[in-house]
C-alpha positions in Angstrom: 6.5 45.2 35.2 5.0 44.0 31.9 2.4 41.3 32.1 4.2 38.0 31.0 1.1 37.0 29.1 1.4 39.9 26.7 3.8 38.2 24.2 1.8 34.9 24.1 -0.1 35.0 20.8 -3.8 34.8 21.4 -6.0 32.7 19.1 -9.0 34.5 17.8 -12.3 33.2 19.2 -13.1 32.1 15.6 -10.0 30.0 15.4 -10.6 28.6 18.8 -14.1 27.6 17.9 -12.9 26.0 14.7 -10.2 24.1 16.6 -12.7 22.8 19.2 -15.0 21.7 16.4 -12.1 19.9 14.7 -11.1 18.1 17.9 -14.7 17.2 18.6 -15.1 15.7 15.1 -11.8 13.7 15.6 -13.0 12.4 19.0 -16.3 11.4 17.4 -14.5 9.7 14.5 -12.2 7.8 17.0 -15.3 6.9 19.0 -17.1 5.6 16.0 -14.1 3.5 15.1 -14.0 1.8 18.5 -17.8 1.4 18.7 -17.9 -0.2 15.2 -15.4 -2.8 16.4 -12.9 -0.9 14.3 -10.7 -3.1 12.2 -7.0 -1.9 12.3 -6.4 -3.8 9.1 -9.1 -2.1 7.1 -8.3 0.2 4.2 -8.3 3.8 5.4 -7.4 2.8 9.0 -4.1 4.4 8.1 -4.7 7.6 6.1 -3.0 8.3 2.8 0.1 10.4 3.0 0.4 12.2 -0.3 3.9 13.3 0.4 4.9 9.6 0.2 2.9 9.4 -3.0 0.3 7.1 -1.4 -3.0 6.5 -3.0 -5.2 3.7 -1.7 -7.1 1.5 -4.1 -10.9 1.5 -4.0 -12.3 -1.3 -1.8 -13.4 -3.1 -4.9 -10.0 -3.0 -6.6 -8.2 -4.0 -3.4 -10.5 -7.0 -3.0 -10.1 -8.1 -6.5 -6.3 -7.9 -6.3 -6.2 -9.7 -3.0 -8.4 -12.5 -4.4 -6.2 -12.8 -7.4 -3.1 -12.9 -5.2 -4.6 -15.7 -3.0 -5.5 -17.8 -6.1 -2.1 -17.2 -7.7 -0.2 -18.1 -4.5 -2.1 -21.3 -4.0 -2.8 -23.2 -0.8 -0.3 -22.3 1.9 1.2 -19.7 -0.4 3.4 -16.8 0.5 2.4 -13.3 -0.8 4.6 -10.2 -0.7 3.0 -6.7 -1.1 5.6 -4.2 -2.2 4.4 -0.6 -1.6 0.8 -2.0 -2.0 -0.6 -1.6 1.5 -4.2 -1.5 0.6 -4.0 -5.0 -0.9 -2.1 -6.1 2.2 -4.9 -4.8 4.4 -7.5 -6.7 2.3 -5.5 -9.9 2.6 -5.4 -9.4 6.4 -9.2 -9.1 6.5 -9.3 -12.7 5.2 -7.6 -13.8 8.3 -7.3 -17.5 8.9 -7.1 -18.2 5.2 -4.4 -20.6 4.1 -1.7 -18.2 3.1 0.9 -15.9 4.6 1.7 -12.3 3.7 4.5 -9.7 4.2 4.3 -6.0 3.5 7.4 -4.1 2.3 6.7 -0.5 2.8 8.5 2.9 3.3 5.8 4.3 5.6 6.7 3.2 9.1 3.1 3.6 10.3 2.6 0.2 8.9 4.9 -1.2 11.5 1.7 -1.7 13.6 1.5 -5.0 11.7 4.4 -6.4 13.6 6.7 -8.9 12.1 5.0 -8.9 8.7 6.1 -5.3 8.2 9.5 -4.8 6.5 10.8 -1.3 6.1 11.5 -0.8 2.4 13.1 2.0 0.4 13.1 1.4 -3.3 16.4 3.4 -3.5 18.0 0.4 -1.8 16.2 -2.4 -3.6 18.2 -5.3 -2.0 18.6 -3.8 1.4 16.3 -6.5 2.9 16.4 -8.5 6.2 18.4 -11.7 6.0 15.4 -13.8 6.9 13.7 -12.7 3.7 15.1 -15.4 1.5 15.5 -15.1 -2.3 12.6 -16.5 -4.3 10.6 -17.3 -1.2 7.2 -15.8 -2.3 4.7 -17.4 -4.6 3.6 -14.1 -5.9 4.8 -10.5 -5.5 2.3 -7.6 -5.8 4.0 -4.3 -6.4 2.9 -0.8 -6.9 6.0 1.4 -7.3 5.4 4.8 -5.6 6.5 6.9 -8.6 5.8 6.7 -12.3 9.5 6.9 -13.3 11.7 4.3 -15.0 14.2 4.6 -12.2 11.7 3.8 -9.6 10.3 0.8 -11.6 13.8 -0.5 -12.4 14.8 -0.5 -8.7 11.5 -1.9 -7.5 11.9 -4.6 -10.2 15.2 -5.7 -8.6 13.3 -6.3 -5.3 10.4 -8.1 -7.1 12.8 -10.4 -9.0 14.7 -11.2 -5.8 11.5 -12.1 -3.8 9.4 -14.0 -6.3 9.5 -17.6 -7.3 8.1 -16.4 -10.6 4.7 -14.8 -10.5 4.5 -11.0 -10.6 1.4 -8.7 -10.4 2.5 -5.1 -11.0 0.2 -2.0 -10.7 1.5 1.1 -12.3 0.6 3.8 -14.9 -0.5 2.9 -18.4 2.5 5.0 -19.6 4.9 2.4 -18.0 3.8 -0.4 -20.3 7.1 -0.7 -22.3 9.3 -0.3 -19.2 7.2 -2.9 -17.3 7.7 -5.4 -20.2 11.4 -4.5 -20.4 12.3 -4.8 -16.7 9.8 -7.5 -15.6 8.5 -9.2 -18.7 4.9 -8.4 -17.6 1.9 -7.7 -19.9 -1.1 -5.5 -19.4 -4.3 -7.1 -18.2 -7.9 -6.0 -19.1 -8.6 -5.3 -15.4 -8.4 -1.6 -14.6 -7.5 -0.8 -11.0 -9.5 2.1 -9.4 -8.4 4.3 -6.6 -10.5 5.7 -3.8 -9.6 9.2 -5.2 -9.4 9.7 -8.9 -5.8 9.9 -10.1 -4.8 12.0 -13.1 -2.7 9.1 -14.5 -4.4 6.1 -16.0 -3.5 3.1 -14.0 -3.2 -0.5 -15.1 -2.3 -4.0 -13.9 0.4 -6.1 -15.5 1.2 -9.8 -15.0 3.6 -12.5 -16.2 1.3 -15.5 -15.7 -2.2 -16.6 -16.7 -4.3 -14.5 -14.2 -7.9 -14.0 -13.5 -7.6 -10.3 -14.3 -8.4 -10.6 -18.1 
């Protein structure tokens, strides 16, 4: 009788050692997170998923955009983050401030944020929950996931539906004309940075007098 174990592929000792090291590192990372009083809202608490074309802003940029959003929204203002989770996370760090915020995002990992999370697919720009009333946000911050006119145009429908007026758009410098065409926004001097360098030059666009110039 053949030994049943024969056809179970064996990992080489090298692979096993590498795996153990990987798991150990992961445990240490998790351990560090808990010991540092890990903040589930901090940037990087959910890792980037490149397949979803996700790129987090640098901490500095996220802070700057969050601050701008709070100022633009005003006291008791409502802020919508469309495909801009790192700004949302920065806003959550300022907990207890006088504003409320929603995140519209395709990546369901962000559902950890509970009721503030709204599943969003730009291919269906107006497929939004009924309780998300038209023109109910003082400012909408959006970062369309792809640098294509189609993606911008569809995301623009969502932005126009949500905003009372103010728009803060982050997208590639190459999208300047389309951004003006679809949303009437102009490029600011402020240059957003990402935690990893992107090949495409990124810019911010607004349709109101912002602090980003």
